[in-house]
Each structure stands twice: as structure tokens, then as C-alpha cells.
N, C-alpha and C positions, 0 to 999 in steps of 0.2 A: 801263736807261734807258727801255725800252718803245718802242712805236711810236705816234706821234701822227697821228691822222686828222682830216680836215676833211669834214664831211657837210653837203651843201647841198640843200635843198628847192628846188622851182621857184617858181611863183607869178606868172608873167607880169610885169606892171608892178609888182607888189609886190616884185619882185626888186630894186627900188631900195634896199630895206632891206638885202638881202644885200650889195649893192654897197658900201653905206656901212660895213657890218661888215668887209668884206674890205679896204677902203681903210685902215681902222684897223689891221688886222693887218699890212698892208704897211708902214705908217708906224712900227709898233712892232716891225718885223723879226721877225715870227712866221712861221716856216717849218715846214710840216708834212711828215711822211714820206710821206703819202698823202692824196689828196683825191678825193672822188667827188661828182658833180653830176647832178641830174635836171632836165630841161627848161631853163628859163632859168638855173638853177643851173649847168648845164653850161657855158654861155657865160661866166658870171661866174667859174667855177672857172678856166677858161683864162686869163682876164684877170688873175686873182690870181697865177697861176703865172708870168705875164709881168711881174709886179710893176708894172703900169701903172695907177696911181690915176687918171690923167686919162681913160683909156679906160673905166674903171669908171663914172665920172661921165657921160661922153658917152653910153654905151650904156644907161644906166639912167634918166637924167634929161633930158639935152639933146635926145636924139632920140626918146624914147619917145612924146611927144605929137604926133609928126609925123602929119599926116592921111593919109599914104600907107601907114601901118602898120596901122591898124584902122578899119573902117567901109566906106563906100560905094566909095571909090577902089580899095582892094584887091579888093573884091567884083567890080568892073567889070574890073580888070586881071588878076586871078588866079583869079576864080571862087570865092573863099573870103573869109571875114570878116577874116582876118589876112593881111597882106602879107609872108609869110615870104620869098618870092623877093626882094622889095624890100629887106628888112632885110639878108639875107645877101649878095645879089649887088650891090646898088646901094650901100647904106650901108657895110657892113663891108668888102667887098672893094675897091670902086672909090673910095669917098670916104675911108674911114679906113685903108685898106691893112692891114687886120687880118691879122696873120701869126702862125701857130701853130708855125712851124718851130723856134723855140728850144725849145719844149716837147718836140717829137719828138727833136730833136738831143741834148738833155740827158737824154733818157729819164726824165723826171720821173715820180714815182709818182702816177699819177692814173687814174681810170676815169670813163666816162660811160655812163649807162644808156639803151638804146634798146629799144623794144618790137618784137620780131620777129613780123611778121604771119603768117608760116608756122608757127613754133613756138608762137605765142601765149604768149610769156613775155618778160620783160625780160632782155636779155643785155647784157654789158659789154665795152666796148672801151677800150684804154689809149692811152698817148701815141704808141705806134708806129703806131697806126691813124689818127691825125689826118692829114687830107688838106688840101692847100693851098687847095682850093676850098671848104673848110668844110662839106662835105656831111654829115660825121658829126655835127658840132655842130648843124647845121640839122635833121637828122632827129631829134635828141634833143629839140628844142624844139617840134616840130609836133604840136599836139593834134588828136585826131579832130574832124571837122566844121570846126574853125577853119582847118585847112589840108589840103593834099593829101598822100596817102601818099607817102613819100620812098624813093628808091632809093639804096642805098649798098652797094658791093661786090657788086652783082648780086642783092641781096635787098631786100625791102620792109620799111620801118620807120616807126614813129611814136614819140611821146613815151614814154619809159620810165615816166613817172608813171601810166600806165594800170594798172600793178600795184605799182610801187615809188615811192611819193611821197617818202619820207624814207629814203634807203638806209643806215640804221644797221646793218642785218644784214649787208650786203655789207662794210662797213668792218670789222666784227668778224671776219667770215670771212677777210678779208685780213690779219688779225693785229694790228689796231689795238686796243690795250688802253686807250687814252685817246683821246677824241674831242671836238672842238669841233663842236657841232651848231647850225646856223643855220636857223631856220624863219621863215616869213613871216606866220604867224597868231598873234594875241595869246593870252595865257593865258585858259583857259576855252573856247577854240574846240573844238567837237566836230563832225567832219565827218558829215553826214547822208547817208542813202541817196539815190540818184538818184530824182527824182520820176517820176510816170507819163508826163509829156510828154517828158522826156529819154530815158526808156527807149524810148518809141515813136519818137522822133526818131532815136536811134542805130540802131534796127532798120531804119528806113526808109532811112537813109543807107548802111548796111552790111549788106544782106540776106544776103550770102554770108560774113559774118564773125561768126557767132554767138558764138564763144568770146571774141573781142575785145570785142564788145558786152557780154557778161556781165562780163568783167573790168573794163571801164570803169564800168559801172553798179553794181558792187559794190566799187569801190576805197575806199569809206569804211571797209570792214572792215580792209583792209591799213593804211590811214592810222592808224586808232585803235590797231591792234596795234603798229605801229612807234612811235607816241608812247608806248605803254606800255613798250616796251623801253628807250626813251630815258630815261623817268622812273626806271626801275630802275637804269640805268647812272649817272644823276646821283646817286641815293641812295647808290650804292656808291662814289662818288667817282671814277668812271671816265669821266665826261663832264661837260661844261658845256653847258647849253642856252641859246642866245641867241634871244630872240623879242621882237617889238615890245612895248614897255612902255606904249604909247599906241595908240589907234585913230585912224588917219589915213585919210580917205576916198579910198583908192586900191584898185581892184579888179584882178582879173587882166587885164581888157581895157579899163579906163578909169582915167584919172588925169590931172589937169592939171599943168603944170610946177611950180606953187607947192607942191602937195601931194607931188609926186614928190621935190622938193628936201627937204621936211620929212621924208619917209620915209627918204631917204638920210642926212640929218643925225641922225635918230633911231637909225639903225643904228650910226653912229659913237659917239653918246652912250651907247647901251646897252652897247656893248663897253667903253667907258671905265668905266662903272659896274660892270662885271664884271671889271675889270682884275685885282684881287687873286685872284679865283677862277680866272681863266684862267692867271695866272702860277703859281699853286699847281699846277694840273694839269700844266703843261708843265715844272715844276721850275725856274722862274726866280725869283730874288729880286726 
């Protein structure tokens, strides 16, 4: 039968596309043996495992344009451009009562990548590491500069996408010989090297973290290598790659409600267009 994996890139607000894709999977009763998420993909992976289509829409469309999440307000409240504390402590925990206990209690096959600030590499945690305060998922989502370094289990972490943007290699290492891979960039996208200003800005913000700065400013190399592996897996019939078929003006940190909805709907439409390919991969008629 093989082992079916689900591989999710991050993308911030572009994660509305991922959420639409996952809502389609839930509605079509597609269950994977293993899932792995990076950055915003970590949160959406948990919601997929909870089989909560309503929550997928709320967290990717309804709440994403909230002015407390990105911009001046979080800068004043949290000292950073993105209000990660507001998202996880106010919206998810208090307003939405987001609960990961079912994932932990059922010991579902999943992992989330976090960048270990001491070891300077992306490490992985599974369902048994999920905490009720959502600190693990929060740490997975926090990008350098955009948010503050997070503490989890006595160590410091940031977004695993610093080195692993699309965790296809980890899924293969975990025995997945078939993978559904969802990315948030359209065909033809090539990630470029960090510019001179970003390199300077990272060094200025993290003067005692040279290895992390290096990893972040060279992550285009990992991204392009990972996309190469995915292309090879697709060619060999071991993966299906889902990516936006249209360009909708939503960026990592900017997107209005109308375009977020369009991106979510596009995710569902692109999955439907790949129905036959997906069903062939998973062995369903």
C-alpha cells in the first residue's frame, strides 16, 4: 500500500491557498499516514488533522486581515511587525478555543519543523510534543525580524523555514513513498538570494547569531534544491505537486479579505482539477 505523506510549505497570508487545498482534502475524505508542516503550514496541518474546515477558513481568510496582526498595532504592542502573541493567545486560544488535544491523544502521524537557535538547524517535533498553550505551533510560525525568538521546552526557536522551506526530504526520510505536496508559489517561481539590505538588516538584528543569519540569507539554495527533489518525485509518479494556477495579489504579510477568499477558493479549485492525479497516487478509483 505504501505510506502517504502530506508536505506543506509556509507562506504567511498565502497560506489561504493551502487552507483551501486542505478543506478540499477533508471534504473528499483524504487521510494521510503522515503530515509535515513548516511555518503557517504547521498551523494549517493541525487544523487539517482536526478535520475542521470552518477553522481553516477562519484562520486563513476571516481573521488574516485583522489590523492587530500585521503593521503598526503589533509593532506598538509587541515590538515586532507581526502580532504573533495576538494571533496565538488572543485569537486562537481565547476567541476560537483552538484545541490540539485530539491530535496528541490519537497520536496522529505528523511533524512540525522548528529552527533550533542553539544547534542552528531545523529540528522536528511530533504530535506528542503538542502543548495546549500552542507554544510549539507558535514557534514554528515566527519568522526572524517579524517576531521575537520563542521559548519551547527550555530552548529557543524560530520558524523552521530558515533552512527547510518545503520539507519533502523529511517526509521521504520518514518512509513516505507517496506525497501530496502543497506550495504557495506559482509555476515558474524561483527564489532569489537575499539582497544586500536584508543581509545587513539580519546582521544588525542578530549580531550574535551569525549561523542563523547565514542560513536565512541563503535559504534560496535550500528552496530550489527542495523544489528539484519534488520535481523528480513527480516525474517518477511518487508525488503530486499542488501550486497556485493563477497569480492572486496576496503576499506573505499583505492581503485583503477579497483576495484571501479568492486564494482559498483557488486552492479548492486546483485540487479539484488534480482530482484524477491525486486519486491515482492514493490508489482510489
